[in-house]
KOLBA-462607 format. One record per atom (N, C-alpha, C): atom name; residue number from 1; residue in one letter; x, y, z. Coordinates in steps of 0.02 Angstrom, whole numbers, plus 32768, in hexadecimal, padded with zeros to 4 digits. Example, Ala and Ser with C-alpha at 12.3 -4.5 7.8 and 13.67 -1.06 7.14 Angstrom:
BEGIN
N, 1, A, 8294, 7EE4, 8186
CA, 1, A, 8267, 7F1F, 8186
C, 1, A, 8294, 7F5B, 8186
N, 2, S, 8282, 7F90, 8162
CA, 2, S, 82AC, 7FCB, 8165
C, 2, S, 8285, 8002, 818A
! end
This chain:
BEGIN
N, 1, M, 5E88, 7F14, C2AD
CA, 1, M, 5EC9, 7F11, C298
C, 1, M, 5ED7, 7F46, C24F
N, 2, R, 5EA9, 7F29, C21C
CA, 2, R, 5E9A, 7F4E, C1E1
C, 2, R, 5E93, 7F92, C1E0
N, 3, A, 5E69, 7FA1, C212
CA, 3, A, 5E55, 7FE2, C21C
C, 3, A, 5E9B, 800D, C22F
N, 4, S, 5EBC, 7FFA, C265
CA, 4, S, 5EE8, 8017, C270
C, 4, S, 5F1E, 802E, C23C
N, 5, L, 5F28, 7FEC, C220
CA, 5, L, 5F60, 7FED, C1DC
C, 5, L, 5F44, 8023, C1B7
N, 6, L, 5F06, 802A, C1A1
CA, 6, L, 5EE9, 805B, C176
C, 6, L, 5EF2, 809B, C18C
N, 7, F, 5EE0, 80A0, C1C6
CA, 7, F, 5EF5, 80F2, C1EB
C, 7, F, 5F3B, 8102, C1EE
N, 8, G, 5F5C, 80D0, C1F6
CA, 8, G, 5FB1, 80D5, C206
C, 8, G, 5FD4, 80ED, C1AA
N, 9, A, 5FAE, 80BC, C181
CA, 9, A, 5FC5, 80D5, C136
C, 9, A, 5FA8, 8122, C134
N, 10, L, 5F6A, 8132, C13C
CA, 10, L, 5F4F, 816C, C12C
C, 10, L, 5F7A, 81A9, C155
N, 11, A, 5F8B, 8198, C18C
CA, 11, A, 5FB4, 81CE, C1AB
C, 11, A, 5FF0, 81D7, C191
N, 12, I, 6016, 81A7, C170
CA, 12, I, 6056, 81A7, C150
C, 12, I, 604D, 81D4, C106
N, 13, A, 6017, 81C0, C0E5
CA, 13, A, 600C, 81C6, C0A0
C, 13, A, 5FF2, 8219, C098
N, 14, L, 5FC3, 822E, C0CC
CA, 14, L, 5FAC, 8273, C0B8
C, 14, L, 5FE3, 82A4, C0BB
N, 15, P, 6012, 82A0, C0EE
CA, 15, P, 6040, 82D1, C0EE
C, 15, P, 6068, 82DB, C0AF
N, 16, L, 6080, 829C, C09A
CA, 16, L, 609B, 8297, C04D
C, 16, L, 6076, 82B0, C020
N, 17, V, 603C, 82AB, C010
CA, 17, V, 6014, 82BF, BFEB
C, 17, V, 600A, 8310, BFE5
N, 18, G, 6008, 8321, C024
CA, 18, G, 6004, 836A, C02A
C, 18, G, 6044, 8393, C018
N, 19, A, 6082, 836E, C028
CA, 19, A, 60BF, 8387, C010
C, 19, A, 60C2, 838A, BFC9
N, 20, A, 60B6, 8348, BFA9
CA, 20, A, 60B9, 8340, BF67
C, 20, A, 6088, 837E, BF3D
N, 21, Q, 604B, 838D, BF58
CA, 21, Q, 6024, 83B7, BF39
C, 21, Q, 6048, 8407, BF45
N, 22, S, 6065, 840E, BF7A
CA, 22, S, 608B, 844A, BF84
C, 22, S, 60C7, 845D, BF5A
N, 23, V, 60EC, 8425, BF4C
CA, 23, V, 6129, 8427, BF2B
C, 23, V, 6119, 8422, BED4
N, 24, A, 60F9, 83F3, BECA
CA, 24, A, 60E9, 83E0, BE7D
C, 24, A, 60E6, 840F, BE52
N, 25, P, 60A7, 8447, BE5B
CA, 25, P, 609F, 8477, BE38
C, 25, P, 60D7, 84A1, BE1B
N, 26, A, 6106, 84A5, BE4E
CA, 26, A, 6141, 84D7, BE50
C, 26, A, 6167, 84B4, BE1E
N, 27, S, 6172, 8481, BE24
CA, 27, S, 61B5, 8454, BE0C
C, 27, S, 6198, 8433, BDBC
N, 28, L, 6157, 8426, BDB1
CA, 28, L, 6146, 840A, BD77
C, 28, L, 611D, 843F, BD4F
N, 29, S, 610D, 8478, BD57
CA, 29, S, 60E9, 84AD, BD34
C, 29, S, 6123, 84BF, BCFB
N, 30, P, 6104, 84BC, BCBC
CA, 30, P, 612A, 84CB, BC81
C, 30, P, 613F, 851B, BC7B
N, 31, Q, 617F, 8513, BC6D
CA, 31, Q, 61AD, 8565, BC5D
C, 31, Q, 61AB, 8566, BC14
N, 32, F, 619A, 8586, BBF3
CA, 32, F, 61AC, 85A7, BBA7
C, 32, F, 61E8, 85CA, BBA5
N, 33, F, 620E, 85C5, BB6A
CA, 33, F, 624B, 85E1, BB5C
C, 33, F, 6240, 85ED, BB11
N, 34, V, 627E, 861E, BAF2
CA, 34, V, 627D, 8633, BAAD
C, 34, V, 62C5, 8645, BAA4
N, 35, G, 62D8, 863D, BA68
CA, 35, G, 6323, 863A, BA65
C, 35, G, 6334, 865B, BA25
N, 36, L, 6374, 867C, BA21
CA, 36, L, 6385, 86A5, B9DA
C, 36, L, 63C9, 8692, B9DC
N, 37, G, 63E7, 8673, B99F
CA, 37, G, 6423, 8669, B996
C, 37, G, 643C, 8662, B94D
N, 38, G, 647B, 8641, B946
CA, 38, G, 649A, 8641, B905
C, 38, G, 64BC, 8602, B8F8
N, 39, A, 64B0, 85E4, B8C5
CA, 39, A, 64CC, 8592, B8B8
C, 39, A, 64FF, 8596, B87D
N, 40, V, 6536, 8578, B88E
CA, 40, V, 6573, 8574, B865
C, 40, V, 6577, 8528, B84C
N, 41, N, 6581, 8520, B803
CA, 41, N, 6584, 84DA, B7E6
C, 41, N, 6543, 84B6, B7E7
N, 42, T, 650C, 84E1, B7DB
CA, 42, T, 64D1, 84C1, B7DF
C, 42, T, 64CA, 848F, B7A8
N, 43, Y, 64BA, 8455, B7BC
CA, 43, Y, 64BB, 841D, B78C
C, 43, Y, 64E6, 841B, B75B
N, 44, Q, 6521, 8427, B76E
CA, 44, Q, 6557, 841C, B73D
C, 44, Q, 656B, 83CC, B744
N, 45, R, 6579, 83B9, B715
CA, 45, R, 659E, 836D, B720
C, 45, R, 65DE, 836C, B731
N, 46, L, 65EB, 8342, B75F
CA, 46, L, 661D, 832C, B778
C, 46, L, 665E, 832F, B74F
N, 47, D, 6657, 831A, B70C
CA, 47, D, 668C, 8322, B6E1
C, 47, D, 66A1, 836B, B6C7
N, 48, G, 6684, 839E, B6EB
CA, 48, G, 6685, 83DF, B6D0
C, 48, G, 6677, 83F7, B68D
N, 49, F, 663D, 83C8, B669
CA, 49, F, 661F, 83E5, B620
C, 49, F, 660C, 8428, B622
N, 50, D, 65EF, 8449, B659
CA, 50, D, 65C5, 8485, B657
C, 50, D, 65F0, 84B6, B671
N, 51, K, 65EB, 84F2, B666
CA, 51, K, 6611, 8528, B68B
C, 51, K, 65F8, 853B, B6C5
N, 52, N, 661E, 8557, B6F0
CA, 52, N, 6603, 8569, B739
C, 52, N, 65D6, 85AA, B738
N, 53, S, 659F, 85AC, B756
CA, 53, S, 657E, 85EA, B75D
C, 53, S, 6554, 85F2, B79D
N, 54, L, 6549, 862B, B7A1
CA, 54, L, 651D, 8639, B7EE
C, 54, L, 64D6, 8631, B7E3
N, 55, A, 64B2, 8614, B801
CA, 55, A, 646B, 8614, B7F6
C, 55, A, 643C, 8623, B839
N, 56, P, 6415, 8653, B833
CA, 56, P, 63EF, 866A, B86F
C, 56, P, 63BD, 8633, B885
N, 57, V, 63B6, 8631, B8CE
CA, 57, V, 6392, 85FB, B8DD
C, 57, V, 635C, 860D, B919
N, 58, L, 631F, 8603, B913
CA, 58, L, 62EE, 8618, B954
C, 58, L, 62DB, 85D4, B974
N, 59, T, 62DA, 85D2, B9AB
CA, 59, T, 62C4, 85A3, B9D0
C, 59, T, 6285, 85AD, BA12
N, 60, A, 6267, 857A, BA13
CA, 60, A, 6227, 8594, BA47
C, 60, A, 6218, 8554, BA6F
N, 61, G, 6205, 8547, BAA9
CA, 61, G, 6202, 8507, BAC8
C, 61, G, 61ED, 8509, BB1A
N, 62, V, 61E0, 84D8, BB34
CA, 62, V, 61C2, 84D5, BB6E
C, 62, V, 61E5, 849C, BB9D
N, 63, Q, 61FA, 84BE, BBD9
CA, 63, Q, 621C, 8491, BC0F
C, 63, Q, 61E5, 8460, BC31
N, 64, L, 61E6, 8426, BC2B
CA, 64, L, 61B2, 83F6, BC3E
C, 64, L, 61C8, 83EF, BC8C
N, 65, R, 61FB, 83D5, BC8C
CA, 65, R, 621E, 83C3, BCCF
C, 65, R, 625C, 83EF, BCDE
N, 66, S, 627F, 83D5, BD12
CA, 66, S, 62BE, 83F7, BD20
C, 66, S, 62E5, 83E4, BCF0
N, 67, R, 62EB, 83B3, BCCF
CA, 67, R, 6325, 83A1, BCAE
C, 67, R, 630C, 838A, BC68
N, 68, L, 62C8, 8393, BC64
CA, 68, L, 62A5, 837F, BC12
C, 68, L, 6281, 83B3, BBFF
N, 69, A, 6295, 83CA, BBC2
CA, 69, A, 627A, 83FA, BB9A
C, 69, A, 626A, 83F3, BB4D
N, 70, L, 622C, 840B, BB2A
CA, 70, L, 6226, 8402, BAE5
C, 70, L, 6234, 8436, BAC6
N, 71, Q, 6251, 8440, BA83
CA, 71, Q, 625C, 847D, BA6C
C, 71, Q, 6259, 8468, BA1B
N, 72, I, 6249, 849D, B9F7
CA, 72, I, 6235, 84A1, B9AD
C, 72, I, 6263, 84DA, B993
N, 73, G, 6280, 84D4, B957
CA, 73, G, 62A0, 8517, B93C
C, 73, G, 629D, 8519, B8F1
N, 74, V, 62B0, 8557, B8E1
CA, 74, V, 62A6, 8567, B896
C, 74, V, 62E4, 857F, B87E
N, 75, G, 6305, 8566, B854
CA, 75, G, 6341, 857D, B83A
C, 75, G, 633E, 858B, B7E8
N, 76, Y, 6365, 85BD, B7CE
CA, 76, Y, 6369, 85C6, B78C
C, 76, Y, 63A0, 85DD, B77D
N, 77, R, 63B6, 85BD, B73A
CA, 77, R, 63FC, 85C6, B71D
C, 77, R, 6400, 85D0, B6D6
N, 78, Q, 6419, 85FB, B6B9
CA, 78, Q, 6426, 8610, B66C
C, 78, Q, 646B, 8613, B665
N, 79, R, 6480, 85FD, B61B
CA, 79, R, 64B4, 8604, B606
C, 79, R, 64AE, 860F, B5BD
N, 80, T, 64CF, 8643, B59F
CA, 80, T, 64D3, 864F, B557
C, 80, T, 6511, 865F, B544
N, 81, D, 6523, 8646, B4FA
CA, 81, D, 6568, 864E, B4DC
C, 81, D, 655D, 866A, B48E
N, 82, Q, 6582, 869D, B48C
CA, 82, Q, 6578, 86B2, B43E
C, 82, Q, 65BC, 86AA, B410
N, 83, S, 65C4, 86A4, B3DC
CA, 83, S, 660A, 86AF, B3BE
C, 83, S, 65F6, 86BF, B37B
N, 84, S, 6625, 86E4, B350
CA, 84, S, 661C, 86FA, B30A
C, 84, S, 6662, 86E2, B2F4
N, 85, F, 6669, 86D0, B2B1
CA, 85, F, 66A7, 86D0, B282
C, 85, F, 669D, 86E3, B230
N, 86, S, 66C7, 8702, B224
CA, 86, S, 66CB, 8723, B1DE
C, 86, S, 670E, 8711, B1B8
N, 87, G, 6709, 8716, B170
CA, 87, G, 6741, 86FE, B154
C, 87, G, 6736, 86BB, B132
N, 88, G, 66FC, 8696, B141
CA, 88, G, 66FA, 8659, B11E
C, 88, G, 66DC, 865B, B0E1
N, 89, G, 66C7, 862B, B0C3
CA, 89, G, 66B4, 861D, B07E
C, 89, G, 6694, 85DD, B077
N, 90, Y, 6664, 85DD, B03A
CA, 90, Y, 6633, 85A3, B022
C, 90, Y, 6630, 85A8, AFDB
N, 91, L, 661E, 856B, AFBB
CA, 91, L, 6608, 8571, AF85
C, 91, L, 65C8, 8575, AF6F
N, 92, D, 65A8, 8597, AF38
CA, 92, D, 656D, 859B, AF3E
C, 92, D, 654F, 8575, AEFA
N, 93, D, 6517, 8579, AEE9
CA, 93, D, 64FA, 8544, AEB4
C, 93, D, 6526, 8531, AE7E
N, 94, S, 6546, 857A, AE5F
CA, 94, S, 6565, 8574, AE21
C, 94, S, 65B2, 8568, AE2C
N, 95, G, 65BF, 8549, AE69
CA, 95, G, 6605, 8533, AE7F
C, 95, G, 6633, 8572, AE8B
N, 96, Q, 6615, 85A8, AE8F
CA, 96, Q, 6650, 85E4, AE97
C, 96, Q, 6657, 85F2, AEE1
N, 97, S, 6692, 85FA, AEFB
CA, 97, S, 66A0, 8611, AF40
C, 97, S, 668D, 8646, AF52
N, 98, Q, 6673, 865B, AF85
CA, 98, Q, 6649, 8687, AFAF
C, 98, Q, 665C, 8699, AFE9
N, 99, P, 6679, 86DE, AFF6
CA, 99, P, 668C, 86EC, B033
C, 99, P, 6649, 86E0, B06E
N, 100, S, 665D, 86CB, B0A4
CA, 100, S, 661E, 86C8, B0DB
C, 100, S, 6638, 86E0, B122
N, 101, S, 6600, 86E8, B14D
CA, 101, S, 6606, 86F4, B192
C, 101, S, 65DE, 86C7, B1BE
N, 102, S, 65F2, 86B1, B1FA
CA, 102, S, 65BC, 868A, B214
C, 102, S, 65BC, 86A7, B25D
N, 103, T, 6578, 86A0, B27C
CA, 103, T, 6570, 86B4, B2C2
C, 103, T, 6544, 866D, B2E1
N, 104, S, 655D, 865C, B323
CA, 104, S, 6534, 8629, B340
C, 104, S, 6523, 8648, B38B
N, 105, S, 64F2, 8624, B3B2
CA, 105, S, 64DA, 8637, B3F0
C, 105, S, 64BD, 85EF, B40F
N, 106, Y, 64CD, 85F0, B454
CA, 106, Y, 64B4, 85BC, B476
C, 106, Y, 649D, 85DC, B4BB
N, 107, Y, 6468, 85B6, B4D5
CA, 107, Y, 6448, 85C5, B512
C, 107, Y, 6433, 8582, B537
N, 108, Q, 6438, 8588, B573
CA, 108, Q, 6421, 8556, B5A6
C, 108, Q, 6408, 8573, B5DF
N, 109, R, 63C8, 8548, B5F8
CA, 109, R, 63A6, 856F, B624
C, 109, R, 638F, 853A, B64F
N, 110, R, 638B, 8535, B691
CA, 110, R, 6379, 8506, B6BB
C, 110, R, 6347, 8520, B6F1
N, 111, L, 6311, 8501, B70C
CA, 111, L, 62EC, 850F, B73B
C, 111, L, 62E0, 84CD, B765
N, 112, R, 62F6, 84E1, B7A7
CA, 112, R, 62F5, 849E, B7C9
C, 112, R, 62D0, 84AB, B80E
N, 113, V, 62AF, 847B, B81F
CA, 113, V, 627F, 8482, B85C
C, 113, V, 628E, 8446, B88F
N, 114, P, 62C3, 8454, B8C2
CA, 114, P, 62CE, 841C, B8EA
C, 114, P, 629D, 8415, B925
N, 115, V, 6289, 83E2, B93E
CA, 115, V, 625E, 83CC, B97A
C, 115, V, 628A, 839E, B999
N, 116, L, 6293, 83BE, B9E2
CA, 116, L, 62CB, 83A0, B9FE
C, 116, L, 62AF, 8395, BA49
N, 117, V, 62C0, 835E, BA6F
CA, 117, V, 62C9, 8359, BAA7
C, 117, V, 6300, 836D, BACD
N, 118, R, 6308, 8395, BB04
CA, 118, R, 6345, 83B0, BB2C
C, 118, R, 6344, 8384, BB67
N, 119, Y, 636D, 835F, BB80
CA, 119, Y, 637F, 833B, BBBE
C, 119, Y, 63AD, 8351, BBDF
N, 120, G, 63AB, 8369, BC22
CA, 120, G, 63E9, 837F, BC41
C, 120, G, 6413, 8347, BC5B
N, 121, V, 6452, 8349, BC4C
CA, 121, V, 647F, 831F, BC6A
C, 121, V, 64A2, 8337, BCAC
N, 122, T, 64A9, 8375, BCB3
CA, 122, T, 64BF, 8393, BCF1
C, 122, T, 6485, 8385, BD2E
N, 123, R, 649C, 8370, BD68
CA, 123, R, 6471, 8361, BD97
C, 123, R, 6464, 8397, BDBC
N, 124, G, 6426, 839C, BDD5
CA, 124, G, 6409, 83DC, BDF6
C, 124, G, 63E4, 840F, BDD7
N, 125, G, 6407, 8428, BDA7
CA, 125, G, 63F1, 8455, BD6E
C, 125, G, 63F1, 84A2, BD8B
N, 126, Q, 6408, 84A1, BDC1
CA, 126, Q, 6413, 84E9, BDE5
C, 126, Q, 6449, 851D, BDD8
N, 127, G, 647F, 84F7, BDBD
CA, 127, G, 64BC, 851D, BDB7
C, 127, G, 64B6, 8550, BD7B
N, 128, R, 64E1, 857E, BD72
CA, 128, R, 64E6, 8597, BD39
C, 128, R, 64F6, 8579, BD02
N, 129, F, 6532, 8541, BD02
CA, 129, F, 6541, 851C, BCC8
C, 129, F, 6514, 84DC, BCB5
N, 130, Q, 64F3, 84CE, BC85
CA, 130, Q, 64D0, 848A, BC82
C, 130, Q, 64E5, 8470, BC42
N, 131, V, 64E6, 8433, BC42
CA, 131, V, 64F0, 8400, BC09
C, 131, V, 64B7, 83EA, BBFD
N, 132, D, 649B, 83D7, BBBC
CA, 132, D, 6459, 83B3, BB9D
C, 132, D, 6471, 8388, BB67
N, 133, M, 6440, 8358, BB5F
CA, 133, M, 6443, 8335, BB1A
C, 133, M, 640A, 8341, BAEE
N, 134, L, 6416, 8356, BAAE
CA, 134, L, 63E0, 8358, BA84
C, 134, L, 63D5, 8333, BA59
N, 135, G, 639A, 831B, BA4C
CA, 135, G, 6388, 82D3, BA21
C, 135, G, 6344, 82EA, BA02
N, 136, G, 633A, 82D8, B9C2
CA, 136, G, 6301, 82DB, B9A6
C, 136, G, 6300, 82C9, B95E
N, 137, L, 62CD, 82F3, B932
CA, 137, L, 62C0, 82F5, B8E7
C, 137, L, 62C3, 8335, B8D4
N, 138, T, 62EA, 834D, B896
CA, 138, T, 62E5, 8381, B873
C, 138, T, 62C4, 8377, B82C
N, 139, L, 629B, 83A8, B81F
CA, 139, L, 627E, 83A1, B7D7
C, 139, L, 6295, 83DC, B7B7
N, 140, E, 62AE, 83C5, B76E
CA, 140, E, 62CF, 83F6, B749
C, 140, E, 62A6, 8403, B704
N, 141, R, 62AF, 844D, B6F2
CA, 141, R, 6295, 8459, B6A6
C, 141, R, 62CF, 846B, B68F
N, 142, Y, 62E4, 8458, B64E
CA, 142, Y, 6321, 8460, B631
C, 142, Y, 6307, 847D, B5DC
N, 143, W, 632F, 84B2, B5D3
CA, 143, W, 631D, 84D7, B58D
C, 143, W, 636F, 84E2, B578
N, 144, N, 6374, 84C4, B52B
CA, 144, N, 63AD, 84D8, B514
C, 144, N, 63A8, 84DE, B4C8
N, 145, G, 63D5, 8506, B4AA
CA, 145, G, 63D1, 850F, B45A
C, 145, G, 640D, 8531, B43B
N, 146, Y, 6407, 853A, B3FD
CA, 146, Y, 6444, 8559, B3D9
C, 146, Y, 6422, 8577, B393
N, 147, D, 6442, 85A7, B37F
CA, 147, D, 642C, 85BD, B34A
C, 147, D, 647C, 85CF, B30D
N, 148, Y, 6488, 85B2, B2DF
CA, 148, Y, 64BD, 85AF, B2B2
C, 148, Y, 64B5, 85D5, B271
N, 149, V, 64CB, 860F, B269
CA, 149, V, 64B5, 8633, B22C
C, 149, V, 64F7, 8644, B1FE
N, 150, V, 64EF, 863B, B1C2
CA, 150, V, 6528, 8646, B192
C, 150, V, 6506, 8680, B14F
N, 151, T, 652D, 86BD, B14A
CA, 151, T, 6516, 86DE, B116
C, 151, T, 6550, 86FB, B0ED
N, 152, N, 6539, 870D, B0AE
CA, 152, N, 655D, 8719, B07D
C, 152, N, 657A, 8760, B08B
N, 153, E, 65B8, 876C, B099
CA, 153, E, 65D9, 87B9, B0AA
C, 153, E, 65C4, 87EA, B078
N, 154, N, 65C4, 87D4, B02E
CA, 154, N, 65B6, 8813, AFF7
C, 154, N, 656A, 881D, B006
N, 155, T, 6534, 87ED, AFFD
CA, 155, T, 64F6, 87FA, AFF4
C, 155, T, 64D2, 87FB, B032
N, 156, K, 64F6, 87E1, B06A
CA, 156, K, 64CF, 87E7, B0B3
C, 156, K, 649E, 87A3, B0B0
N, 157, A, 6488, 8781, B087
CA, 157, A, 645A, 8751, B079
C, 157, A, 6469, 8713, B09F
N, 158, V, 6436, 86EF, B0CB
CA, 158, V, 6442, 86BA, B0EC
C, 158, V, 6450, 867C, B0C3
N, 159, V, 6481, 865C, B0D0
CA, 159, V, 648D, 861E, B0A2
C, 159, V, 648C, 85DE, B0CA
N, 160, Q, 6487, 85E3, B108
CA, 160, Q, 6480, 85A5, B12E
C, 160, Q, 645E, 85C5, B16F
N, 161, N, 6434, 859A, B185
CA, 161, N, 6419, 85A9, B1D2
C, 161, N, 6400, 856A, B1EF
N, 162, D, 642F, 8552, B219
CA, 162, D, 6411, 851A, B251
C, 162, D, 6407, 8530, B289
N, 163, F, 63DB, 850A, B2B2
CA, 163, F, 63BF, 8518, B2EA
C, 163, F, 63A9, 84E2, B316
N, 164, Y, 63AA, 84E0, B354
CA, 164, Y, 6389, 84AF, B37B
C, 164, Y, 6371, 84D2, B3B9
N, 165, H, 6338, 84B7, B3D0
CA, 165, H, 6310, 84D5, B411
C, 165, H, 62EE, 84A4, B42E
N, 166, G, 62FC, 848E, B474
CA, 166, G, 62E4, 8457, B48D
C, 166, G, 62D0, 8465, B4DB
N, 167, A, 62B2, 8425, B4EC
CA, 167, A, 62A6, 8436, B53A
C, 167, A, 629C, 83ED, B559
N, 168, A, 62B4, 83DF, B595
CA, 168, A, 62B2, 839C, B5BA
C, 168, A, 629D, 83AE, B605
N, 169, N, 6279, 836F, B61C
CA, 169, N, 626C, 836E, B66C
C, 169, N, 6298, 833A, B68A
N, 170, G, 62B0, 8348, B6BE
CA, 170, G, 62E0, 8326, B6E9
C, 170, G, 62C1, 8312, B738
N, 171, L, 62D9, 82D9, B744
CA, 171, L, 62C5, 82C8, B78F
C, 171, L, 6313, 82AE, B7B4
N, 172, Y, 6321, 82D7, B7E3
CA, 172, Y, 635E, 82C5, B801
C, 172, Y, 6357, 82B3, B84E
N, 173, F, 637E, 8289, B868
CA, 173, F, 6387, 826F, B8B3
C, 173, F, 63BD, 82A7, B8D2
N, 174, T, 63B2, 82C8, B8F7
CA, 174, T, 63DC, 82F5, B919
C, 174, T, 63E9, 82E8, B95E
N, 175, L, 6439, 82E0, B971
CA, 175, L, 644C, 82D9, B9B5
C, 175, L, 6494, 82F8, B9C3
N, 176, G, 648B, 8304, BA04
CA, 176, G, 64D3, 832B, BA17
C, 176, G, 64C7, 835B, BA59
N, 177, P, 6508, 8368, BA75
CA, 177, P, 64FF, 838D, BAAE
C, 177, P, 64F1, 83DA, BAAA
N, 178, S, 64DD, 83EA, BAE7
CA, 178, S, 64CB, 8433, BAE8
C, 178, S, 64DD, 844F, BB2D
N, 179, V, 64FE, 8483, BB2C
CA, 179, V, 650A, 84AB, BB6C
C, 179, V, 64E7, 84EE, BB79
N, 180, R, 64D6, 8504, BBB7
CA, 180, R, 64BA, 8532, BBCB
C, 180, R, 64E2, 8568, BC02
N, 181, Y, 64E5, 85A1, BBFB
CA, 181, Y, 64F9, 85C3, BC34
C, 181, Y, 64CB, 860E, BC44
N, 182, R, 64BC, 8601, BC8D
CA, 182, R, 6481, 8631, BC96
C, 182, R, 64B9, 8674, BCAD
N, 183, V, 6489, 86AE, BC91
CA, 183, V, 64B5, 86E6, BC8F
C, 183, V, 6480, 8719, BCB7
N, 184, G, 644A, 86FA, BCCA
CA, 184, G, 6415, 8723, BCE6
C, 184, G, 63E0, 86F9, BCFF
N, 185, P, 63A8, 8717, BD1A
CA, 185, P, 6378, 86FD, BD3B
C, 185, P, 634F, 86CD, BD06
N, 186, H, 6346, 86EA, BCBF
CA, 186, H, 6320, 86D1, BC9D
C, 186, H, 6346, 86C1, BC4A
N, 187, L, 6386, 86D4, BC53
CA, 187, L, 63A7, 86D3, BC18
C, 187, L, 63E9, 86A0, BC20
N, 188, D, 63E3, 867E, BBD9
CA, 188, D, 6420, 8648, BBD0
C, 188, D, 6448, 8659, BB94
N, 189, L, 6493, 864E, BB8D
CA, 189, L, 64AA, 863E, BB63
C, 189, L, 64AF, 85FE, BB4F
N, 190, T, 64B2, 85EC, BB0E
CA, 190, T, 64A3, 8599, BAF8
C, 190, T, 64CD, 8591, BAC2
N, 191, G, 64F1, 854F, BABF
CA, 191, G, 6513, 852B, BA83
C, 191, G, 6505, 84EF, BA7F
N, 192, D, 64FA, 84DB, BA34
CA, 192, D, 64E7, 849D, BA24
C, 192, D, 651A, 848A, B9F5
N, 193, A, 652D, 843D, B9F9
CA, 193, A, 6554, 841F, B9CD
C, 193, A, 6531, 83E3, B9BE
N, 194, V, 6511, 83D9, B97A
CA, 194, V, 64ED, 838D, B96B
C, 194, V, 6504, 8382, B92C
N, 195, I, 64FC, 833C, B920
CA, 195, I, 64FC, 8319, B8E9
C, 195, I, 64BD, 8300, B8C3
N, 196, N, 64B0, 830D, B88D
CA, 196, N, 646A, 82FB, B871
C, 196, N, 6477, 82CF, B83E
N, 197, C, 644E, 829E, B83D
CA, 197, C, 6458, 825D, B80C
C, 197, C, 641B, 8258, B7E7
N, 198, L, 6418, 825D, B79F
CA, 198, L, 63DF, 8267, B771
C, 198, L, 63C4, 8222, B77C
N, 199, L, 6388, 8216, B789
CA, 199, L, 6360, 81E6, B78A
C, 199, L, 6336, 81DD, B742
N, 200, Q, 6324, 8208, B729
CA, 200, Q, 62F2, 81FD, B6E9
C, 200, Q, 62FA, 823C, B6B5
N, 201, R, 62FD, 8240, B689
CA, 201, R, 62FD, 827A, B65B
C, 201, R, 62DA, 825B, B60A
N, 202, N, 62A8, 8287, B5F9
CA, 202, N, 628B, 8275, B5B9
C, 202, N, 62A4, 8292, B57C
N, 203, T, 62D9, 8283, B57A
CA, 203, T, 6300, 8292, B546
C, 203, T, 6341, 8269, B53D
N, 204, A, 637E, 8273, B519
CA, 204, A, 63B1, 8244, B511
C, 204, A, 63CC, 822A, B553
N, 205, P, 63E6, 81E8, B556
CA, 205, P, 63F1, 81CB, B590
C, 205, P, 643B, 81DE, B5A0
N, 206, Y, 6448, 81CA, B5E7
CA, 206, Y, 648A, 81D4, B5F6
C, 206, Y, 64AA, 8193, B600
N, 207, Y, 64EE, 8184, B5DC
CA, 207, Y, 64F5, 813C, B5D1
C, 207, Y, 6521, 8126, B610
N, 208, T, 653C, 814A, B62F
CA, 208, T, 6564, 8136, B674
C, 208, T, 654B, 815F, B6A6
N, 209, F, 655F, 8131, B6EA
CA, 209, F, 654C, 8156, B726
C, 209, F, 6568, 8198, B732
N, 210, S, 65AB, 81A0, B717
CA, 210, S, 65C6, 81E9, B72B
C, 210, S, 659F, 821B, B709
N, 211, D, 6580, 820D, B6CF
CA, 211, D, 6565, 8236, B6B5
C, 211, D, 651C, 825E, B6CD
N, 212, R, 6504, 8234, B706
CA, 212, R, 64C1, 8238, B71B
C, 212, R, 64D6, 8260, B764
N, 213, L, 650F, 8270, B765
CA, 213, L, 651F, 8289, B7A6
C, 213, L, 6539, 82DB, B7A0
N, 214, S, 651F, 8302, B7C7
CA, 214, S, 6527, 8348, B7CB
C, 214, S, 6534, 835E, B814
N, 215, G, 6559, 83A2, B81C
CA, 215, G, 6559, 83AB, B85A
C, 215, G, 6546, 83F7, B858
N, 216, N, 653D, 840D, B89C
CA, 216, N, 6515, 844D, B8AA
C, 216, N, 6531, 846C, B8F4
N, 217, L, 6554, 84A9, B8F2
CA, 217, L, 6559, 84CA, B925
C, 217, L, 6536, 8512, B939
N, 218, A, 6523, 8515, B96A
CA, 218, A, 64F5, 854C, B97C
C, 218, A, 6502, 8580, B9BC
N, 219, L, 6503, 85BA, B9AC
CA, 219, L, 6508, 85DB, B9FB
C, 219, L, 64C6, 8605, BA05
N, 220, G, 64B0, 8616, BA2C
CA, 220, G, 6475, 8649, BA39
C, 220, G, 6471, 865C, BA7E
N, 221, I, 6432, 8682, BA89
CA, 221, I, 6427, 869F, BACE
C, 221, I, 63CC, 867B, BACC
N, 222, R, 63C5, 8678, BB10
CA, 222, R, 6383, 8659, BB18
C, 222, R, 6360, 8677, BB59
N, 223, Y, 632E, 868B, BB4C
CA, 223, Y, 62F9, 86B4, BB81
C, 223, Y, 62C6, 8681, BB9A
N, 224, R, 62CD, 8684, BBE7
CA, 224, R, 6299, 864D, BC09
C, 224, R, 626F, 8677, BC24
N, 225, F, 6221, 866D, BC19
CA, 225, F, 61EB, 868E, BC30
C, 225, F, 61E2, 866D, BC78
N, 226, A, 61BB, 8681, BC9A
CA, 226, A, 61A7, 867C, BCDC
C, 226, A, 616A, 8634, BCDB
N, 227, R, 6178, 8613, BD0B
CA, 227, R, 614E, 85D3, BD04
C, 227, R, 6114, 85EC, BD0D
N, 228, L, 60E3, 85BC, BCEF
CA, 228, L, 609A, 85CF, BCFB
C, 228, L, 607C, 85B4, BD37
! end
């Protein structure tokens, strides 16, 4: 009896194992992809504190399953502002009024590296239009500073020079939807809309929850290599 059951189980299992071996490599083999795009409102606080700007974004990843992928990106944003003012005045050491002019400059740079999981929401994954969810962590390196210089308009001597230059590291939790539209055998158009929540920063704290939130909209193109 046991022998007959054993032979029966083997008779059923062997065809399934053979079918799994013939199908699994095609469905489970990894597929690498690279992407290029631009992001708007990159790490802008939701209260609109920062100005809008366009940041280039590079992405590379691997499709692990039909609905599961892992990707890493690199984005860079830079903002600078300069202004000047003339017709001012100040009191010198002797108490005499002197004409002056001033110039100020401000810069802000952000380098960010998101490491995200992409999970397919749309069933099947074979249609042209696909909806995904993105989630993961984003590392950020942030630089900012300013220079403020006041000069005597008559002698051109610098009478005041204030400056600040600093840097900080940040860690964000990133979550949001993403869409893909297949335009060719290996080419997709992509669109992401994510929310970033600041988890940690080694400089001044954010006092309210809304201060920790920022938005990010990105459009790009992605090329999928042949499966290994």
